[in-house]
C-alpha positions as CSV (number, residue, x, y, z in Angstrom):
1,M,11.1,59.7,-105.9
2,K,8.2,61.5,-107.2
3,D,6.5,58.5,-108.5
4,Q,6.9,56.9,-105.3
5,I,5.1,59.9,-103.0
6,T,2.3,59.8,-105.4
7,E,2.0,56.4,-104.7
8,K,2.4,56.8,-100.7
9,E,-0.5,60.0,-101.2
10,N,-3.1,57.5,-103.2
11,A,-2.9,55.1,-100.9
12,F,-3.3,57.5,-98.1
13,L,-6.6,58.5,-99.7
14,V,-7.7,55.1,-100.6
15,G,-7.2,54.2,-96.7
16,K,-9.0,57.4,-95.9
17,R,-12.4,56.7,-97.8
18,R,-12.4,52.8,-97.3
19,D,-12.3,54.1,-92.9
20,I,-15.1,56.9,-94.2
21,L,-16.9,54.0,-96.2
22,I,-16.9,51.7,-92.5
23,I,-18.4,54.2,-90.5
24,A,-20.7,55.2,-92.4
25,L,-21.7,51.5,-92.8
26,F,-22.0,51.4,-89.2
27,I,-24.0,54.3,-88.6
28,F,-26.6,53.5,-91.1
29,T,-26.4,49.7,-89.7
30,G,-26.9,51.5,-86.1
31,I,-30.0,53.5,-87.5
32,A,-31.5,50.4,-89.1
33,I,-31.7,48.2,-86.1
34,W,-32.7,51.4,-83.8
35,Y,-35.8,51.7,-86.3
36,F,-36.7,48.0,-86.9
37,F,-36.0,46.4,-83.5
38,G,-36.5,49.7,-81.1
39,V,-39.5,51.4,-82.3
40,D,-42.9,50.6,-81.8
41,D,-44.6,49.7,-85.1
42,Q,-47.4,52.3,-84.0
43,D,-44.6,55.0,-83.3
44,R,-43.0,54.3,-86.6
45,K,-46.4,54.6,-88.2
46,Q,-47.0,58.2,-86.3
47,A,-43.8,59.6,-87.8
48,Q,-44.2,58.5,-91.3
49,Q,-47.7,60.0,-91.3
50,T,-46.0,63.2,-89.4
51,N,-43.3,63.3,-92.3
52,T,-46.1,62.7,-94.8
53,V,-48.5,65.7,-93.6
54,T,-45.4,67.9,-93.3
55,Q,-44.4,67.4,-96.9
56,Q,-48.2,68.0,-98.2
57,G,-47.6,71.3,-96.5
58,G,-50.7,69.8,-93.9
59,Y,-51.3,70.1,-90.0
60,A,-47.3,70.2,-88.7
61,Q,-48.0,72.5,-86.3
62,N,-51.2,70.8,-84.8
63,T,-49.4,67.5,-85.1
64,R,-46.5,68.7,-82.8
65,S,-48.2,70.1,-80.3
66,Q,-50.6,67.0,-79.9
67,N,-47.9,64.3,-80.4
68,T,-44.8,66.0,-79.5
69,P,-43.5,66.6,-75.6
70,S,-43.2,70.9,-75.4
71,P,-41.9,73.1,-73.0
72,D,-44.5,73.8,-70.2
73,S,-45.9,77.1,-71.7
74,D,-46.1,74.9,-74.8
75,V,-47.7,72.1,-73.2
76,K,-50.3,74.2,-70.8
77,Q,-51.7,76.5,-73.7
78,D,-52.2,73.3,-76.4
79,A,-53.4,71.5,-73.5
80,S,-56.1,74.2,-72.8
81,Q,-56.7,74.4,-76.2
82,A,-57.3,70.9,-76.9
83,T,-59.9,70.4,-74.0
84,G,-61.9,73.8,-74.9
85,S,-62.1,72.4,-78.5
86,Q,-63.5,69.1,-76.6
87,T,-65.6,70.5,-74.3
88,V,-67.8,72.0,-76.8
89,A,-67.9,69.4,-79.3
90,Q,-69.2,67.1,-76.0
91,N,-71.9,70.1,-75.0
92,A,-73.0,69.7,-78.6
93,A,-73.4,66.1,-78.8
94,N,-74.4,65.6,-75.1
95,Q,-72.5,62.5,-75.4
96,P,-69.6,61.1,-72.6
97,S,-67.2,59.5,-75.1
98,S,-64.4,62.3,-77.0
99,S,-64.7,60.2,-79.7
100,S,-68.6,61.0,-80.5
101,S,-67.7,64.7,-79.9
102,A,-64.6,65.0,-82.3
103,A,-67.4,63.5,-85.0
104,N,-69.1,66.7,-84.2
105,T,-66.7,69.3,-84.8
106,D,-66.3,71.5,-87.9
107,N,-65.2,69.9,-90.8
108,S,-61.4,71.0,-90.8
109,Q,-61.1,69.9,-87.2
110,Q,-63.2,66.8,-88.4
111,S,-60.4,66.3,-91.6
112,E,-57.5,66.6,-88.9
113,V,-59.2,64.2,-86.2
114,L,-59.4,61.1,-88.8
115,T,-56.0,61.5,-90.0
116,H,-54.9,61.2,-86.3
117,P,-53.0,57.5,-86.6
118,H,-54.5,57.0,-82.3
119,L,-57.9,58.0,-83.0
120,K,-58.4,54.5,-85.4
121,E,-57.9,52.2,-82.8
122,G,-60.2,54.1,-80.2
123,A,-61.6,57.5,-78.7
124,L,-58.3,58.0,-76.9
125,Q,-55.8,59.9,-78.2
126,N,-51.9,59.9,-77.1
127,T,-51.8,63.2,-74.6
128,Y,-54.3,62.5,-71.9
129,A,-55.9,60.0,-69.9
130,E,-59.6,59.5,-69.5
131,V,-62.3,59.3,-66.9
132,V,-64.3,55.9,-68.3
133,Y,-66.3,55.8,-65.3
134,L,-67.4,57.9,-62.4
135,Q,-69.3,56.8,-59.3
136,G,-70.8,60.0,-57.1
137,E,-68.4,63.3,-57.8
138,A,-65.0,64.3,-58.3
139,L,-63.6,67.6,-59.3
140,K,-61.0,68.4,-62.3
141,Y,-58.2,71.3,-61.4
142,T,-57.5,72.3,-65.0
143,L,-54.5,74.0,-66.3
144,K,-55.9,77.5,-66.3
145,G,-56.4,77.3,-62.6
146,T,-59.9,76.9,-62.5
147,V,-61.9,74.0,-61.0
148,E,-64.6,72.1,-63.1
149,P,-66.6,69.0,-62.1
150,V,-65.5,65.6,-63.5
151,K,-67.9,63.7,-65.7
152,K,-67.8,60.3,-67.5
153,G,-65.3,61.5,-70.6
154,S,-63.5,64.0,-69.1
155,Q,-59.8,64.3,-69.7
156,F,-56.8,65.3,-68.1
157,Y,-53.3,66.4,-69.1
158,A,-50.3,67.2,-67.8
159,G,-49.8,69.5,-64.9
160,E,-53.3,68.4,-64.1
161,R,-55.1,67.5,-60.9
162,I,-58.5,65.0,-60.2
163,A,-59.9,64.9,-56.5
164,T,-63.2,62.6,-55.5
165,E,-65.2,63.2,-52.9
166,P,-66.6,61.5,-50.2
167,N,-68.4,57.8,-51.6
168,S,-67.0,58.3,-54.8
169,S,-64.8,56.7,-57.5
170,L,-63.9,57.0,-60.7
171,T,-61.9,54.8,-63.6
172,L,-59.2,56.2,-65.8
173,R,-57.7,54.7,-69.0
174,F,-54.5,55.7,-70.6
175,A,-53.5,55.6,-74.0
176,D,-52.0,51.8,-73.8
177,R,-55.4,50.7,-72.1
178,S,-53.6,50.8,-69.0
179,T,-56.6,51.8,-65.8
180,A,-56.2,53.5,-62.9
181,I,-59.3,53.5,-60.2
182,L,-59.4,56.1,-58.0
183,S,-61.1,55.4,-54.4
184,E,-62.5,58.1,-52.8
185,Q,-61.7,60.9,-51.4
186,S,-58.2,60.6,-53.2
187,E,-56.1,63.0,-55.1
188,V,-53.6,62.1,-58.1
189,L,-51.4,64.9,-59.8
190,F,-50.7,63.6,-63.7
191,E,-47.0,64.6,-64.4
192,E,-46.7,63.5,-67.4
193,V,-49.3,61.6,-69.7
194,K,-48.3,60.2,-73.3
195,G,-48.1,57.1,-75.2
196,S,-49.8,54.8,-77.6
197,A,-51.9,52.0,-78.3
198,T,-49.0,49.7,-77.1
199,S,-46.6,52.3,-75.6
200,G,-47.4,54.4,-72.7
201,A,-45.6,57.0,-70.2
202,S,-47.7,57.6,-67.6
203,V,-46.6,59.1,-64.2
204,L,-49.0,60.1,-61.6
205,K,-48.8,61.9,-58.1
206,L,-51.2,60.5,-55.5
207,T,-51.2,62.7,-52.7
208,K,-53.9,61.4,-50.6
209,G,-55.9,58.8,-50.9
210,Q,-55.7,55.2,-52.9
211,L,-55.2,54.2,-56.3
212,E,-54.9,50.4,-57.8
213,S,-53.4,50.3,-61.0
214,R,-53.7,48.0,-63.5
215,V,-51.4,47.8,-66.5
216,T,-50.4,46.5,-69.5
217,K,-47.4,45.4,-70.4
218,Q,-45.0,48.1,-71.2
219,K,-42.5,48.1,-74.5
220,G,-40.6,50.3,-76.8
221,F,-38.6,53.6,-76.0
222,G,-39.9,55.6,-73.0
223,A,-42.1,53.3,-71.9
224,K,-43.4,53.1,-68.5
225,Y,-45.9,53.6,-65.8
226,E,-44.9,55.1,-62.4
227,V,-47.0,56.0,-59.3
228,R,-45.2,58.5,-57.0
229,T,-46.0,59.8,-52.7
230,P,-44.1,62.1,-50.7
231,A,-42.1,59.0,-49.6
232,M,-41.4,56.9,-52.4
233,Q,-42.0,56.2,-56.3
234,L,-43.0,52.7,-57.6
235,A,-42.4,52.0,-61.2
236,V,-43.5,48.8,-63.1
237,R,-43.6,47.4,-66.9
238,G,-47.1,45.4,-66.8
239,T,-48.9,44.7,-63.5
240,I,-51.4,44.9,-60.8
241,F,-50.6,46.7,-57.7
242,E,-52.0,49.5,-55.5
243,A,-50.5,52.1,-53.5
244,S,-52.1,54.6,-50.9
245,F,-51.7,58.1,-49.2
246,D,-52.4,59.4,-45.9
247,P,-51.5,63.2,-46.0
248,E,-51.9,63.1,-41.5
249,S,-49.5,60.6,-40.6
250,K,-47.2,61.3,-44.2
251,T,-47.6,57.5,-44.7
252,S,-47.6,55.7,-48.0
253,R,-48.1,52.3,-49.0
254,A,-47.9,49.9,-51.6
255,V,-49.1,45.9,-52.6
256,V,-48.3,44.0,-55.5
257,L,-51.1,41.7,-56.6
258,E,-49.8,40.5,-59.6
259,G,-45.7,41.2,-61.3
260,I,-42.8,43.0,-59.7
261,V,-42.8,46.6,-59.0
262,E,-39.8,48.8,-58.3
263,A,-39.9,50.7,-55.5
264,S,-37.2,53.4,-54.7
265,Q,-36.9,56.0,-52.0
266,D,-34.1,58.7,-52.5
267,L,-31.2,56.6,-53.5
268,Q,-32.5,53.3,-52.3
269,S,-35.0,51.0,-54.3
270,V,-35.7,47.5,-54.0
271,E,-37.7,45.3,-56.1
272,L,-41.5,44.1,-54.6
273,N,-42.6,40.5,-55.9
274,Q,-45.7,39.5,-56.1
275,G,-47.8,39.2,-52.4
276,F,-45.2,41.7,-51.1
277,G,-46.3,45.6,-49.5
278,L,-44.1,48.2,-48.1
279,V,-44.9,50.6,-45.6
280,I,-42.8,53.7,-45.3
281,Q,-43.1,57.7,-43.9
282,Q,-42.3,59.9,-45.3
283,S,-38.9,61.0,-43.2
284,Q,-38.3,57.3,-42.4
285,A,-35.2,56.2,-44.3
286,G,-35.0,52.4,-45.5
287,L,-36.9,50.1,-47.6
288,S,-38.3,46.9,-45.7
289,P,-41.1,44.8,-48.0
290,S,-43.0,42.5,-46.1
291,P,-45.4,39.7,-47.2
292,I,-49.4,40.4,-47.4
293,L,-52.3,38.8,-45.6
294,P,-53.2,35.7,-47.9
295,A,-57.0,36.1,-49.5
296,P,-60.2,35.2,-47.1
297,S,-62.6,32.4,-48.3
298,I,-65.9,33.7,-49.2
299,N,-68.9,32.0,-48.0
300,P,-70.9,30.3,-50.7
301,V,-73.2,32.9,-52.5
302,E,-76.2,31.9,-54.7
303,P,-75.2,33.2,-58.6
304,V,-78.4,35.3,-58.6
305,L,-79.9,37.2,-55.5
306,K,-83.2,38.5,-55.5
307,Q,-83.9,39.9,-52.5
308,F,-82.3,42.7,-49.9
309,P,-80.3,42.8,-47.8
310,L,-77.8,40.9,-49.3
311,L,-75.8,39.0,-46.9
312,F,-71.6,38.3,-47.3
313,G,-69.7,36.5,-45.1
314,W,-65.9,35.5,-44.9
315,N,-63.4,33.4,-42.6
316,V,-61.5,35.2,-39.6
317,L,-58.0,35.4,-40.6
318,S,-54.8,36.2,-38.2
319,R,-53.3,39.4,-37.8
320,V,-56.3,41.2,-39.1
321,S,-57.1,44.9,-37.6
322,Q,-59.9,45.1,-40.5
323,Y,-61.8,43.8,-43.7
324,Q,-62.0,46.2,-46.7
325,L,-65.2,44.9,-49.1
326,Q,-65.3,46.0,-52.8
327,L,-67.7,45.8,-55.3
328,F,-67.4,46.0,-59.1
329,T,-69.3,46.4,-62.1
330,G,-68.7,46.6,-65.7
331,K,-67.4,44.1,-68.5
332,N,-63.7,44.2,-67.1
333,A,-65.3,44.4,-63.6
334,D,-63.0,47.4,-63.3
335,Q,-65.9,50.3,-62.6
336,L,-65.8,50.2,-58.2
337,V,-69.4,51.3,-57.0
338,L,-69.1,50.0,-53.2
339,D,-65.7,50.5,-50.7
340,H,-66.5,49.4,-47.8
341,W,-64.6,48.7,-44.9
342,Y,-65.4,46.2,-41.2
343,R,-64.3,45.2,-38.1
344,G,-66.3,41.7,-38.4
345,N,-66.3,39.2,-40.8
346,I,-70.0,39.9,-41.9
347,A,-71.8,43.0,-44.5
348,S,-75.1,43.5,-44.6
349,I,-75.3,45.6,-48.3
350,N,-78.6,47.2,-49.5
351,G,-79.5,49.7,-52.3
352,L,-77.8,48.3,-55.8
353,S,-79.1,48.3,-58.6
354,N,-79.6,44.9,-60.7
355,G,-76.8,43.9,-62.5
356,D,-73.8,41.6,-62.8
357,Y,-70.9,42.1,-60.2
358,L,-67.9,41.5,-58.9
359,L,-67.2,41.1,-55.1
360,R,-63.7,41.2,-53.2
361,V,-62.9,41.0,-49.5
362,R,-59.8,41.4,-48.0
363,G,-58.0,41.7,-44.6
364,V,-56.0,44.6,-43.4
365,D,-52.8,43.9,-40.8
366,K,-52.4,46.5,-38.3
367,N,-50.1,48.7,-40.0
368,G,-52.7,49.4,-42.8
369,L,-51.6,46.8,-45.7
370,G,-54.4,45.4,-47.2
371,G,-53.5,41.5,-48.5
372,F,-55.0,39.5,-51.4
373,Y,-58.5,39.8,-52.6
374,G,-60.8,36.9,-52.0
375,E,-63.4,36.8,-54.9
376,T,-66.8,35.7,-55.9
377,R,-69.3,36.9,-58.6
378,F,-73.4,37.4,-58.8
379,T,-76.0,38.8,-60.4
380,L,-78.7,41.0,-58.6
381,D,-82.2,40.4,-60.1
382,V,-84.5,42.1,-57.3
383,P,-88.2,42.3,-58.5
384,P,-89.7,46.1,-58.5
385,I,-91.3,46.5,-54.7
386,P,-95.2,46.8,-55.2
387,M,-96.8,50.1,-53.6
388,M,-100.2,49.5,-52.1
389,T,-102.8,52.8,-53.1
390,L,-106.0,53.5,-52.0
391,D,-108.8,53.5,-54.0
392,S,-112.0,55.8,-53.9
393,I,-114.9,55.1,-51.0
394,S,-117.1,53.7,-53.2
395,P,-121.0,55.2,-51.3
396,N,-122.4,51.7,-52.1
397,K,-119.2,49.6,-49.9
398,D,-118.5,50.2,-46.3
399,K,-114.8,49.2,-46.6
400,T,-111.8,50.5,-48.3
401,T,-111.0,48.6,-50.9
402,A,-106.8,48.2,-51.8
403,S,-105.1,47.6,-55.0
404,I,-101.4,47.2,-55.7
405,I,-99.7,48.5,-58.5
406,G,-96.1,47.3,-59.5
407,H,-93.5,50.3,-59.9
């Protein structure tokens, strides 16, 4: 009898051990799958780098403040310290690039920056957005409660706000290389700004004006790009779309030029496909997408233009209340230098610098919803304007001679 009890106890213990082993095996398998298939290589490298530095007694606290979301008070303190140190470096180097600024900090700061995994791929860290182009003037509302002028290379952390002045525009670049073009008299609050070179998490609140987003394909856990207005929220995983908000009429607008955007309001949501837009007021309930206008055909433009004024024309579209004309420069045509509105289909432009340009024109319907852009490229190469100067009058001559000096 005693032997039978012992055998049952042994069998029970063997069964329990087997169950524990199976559970442990499932847990290990799940962790392995998450690690190798759910995490970006960049994030895995960052985690390994952080663990290595921590084991060596390095700058573990500094790594946490730069790369890990923390409570609001910690975020404000860390962001303010980072902004202060980078501003000092930029003033010392007199360069707009944040990478050049980092190279001019003291030896202890430089050793920390060089070991940051994301800086090996460029100037951007993973906790802020950077101004890579500025036309005109803009203001930065900092975490400290101060207001500062924006410059090329200015960085924005979560909780900070940016506002462009009239006849001004700027381009923002995020850690994952997504860009956002902010038009004149526009305001954006950075609710969340973080990510890696392959996976971003950016949430922008547009409280005034127009914002065009060119979002790289999002991947990895926590990857997202959202633009919010007081009336709706737009979420994407990689696309080109525009959002605008008019605070006077409390009207939000969204236009999808490429890809798909999920628009939501309260508990409602709808997919906006390429070629569709949405107009909604803050007090309005319901989301009703509508097709946007087709692109106008721009009249042929010479590849090289050599004199002012520059004259551009395009065909007349039906259901159009006005036309929007934009000029971009830059390698990726992401630097907005001119943004004008016309009632007719002819534009005359003066006062541009020589260089390569992308011209975009689109129609805007009676609801203020913009359509597809017609596009063309040209190079501006206007010769210098000669200046007339009078020579001194010679006593042996009755007439004044004139010479032409180019400038």
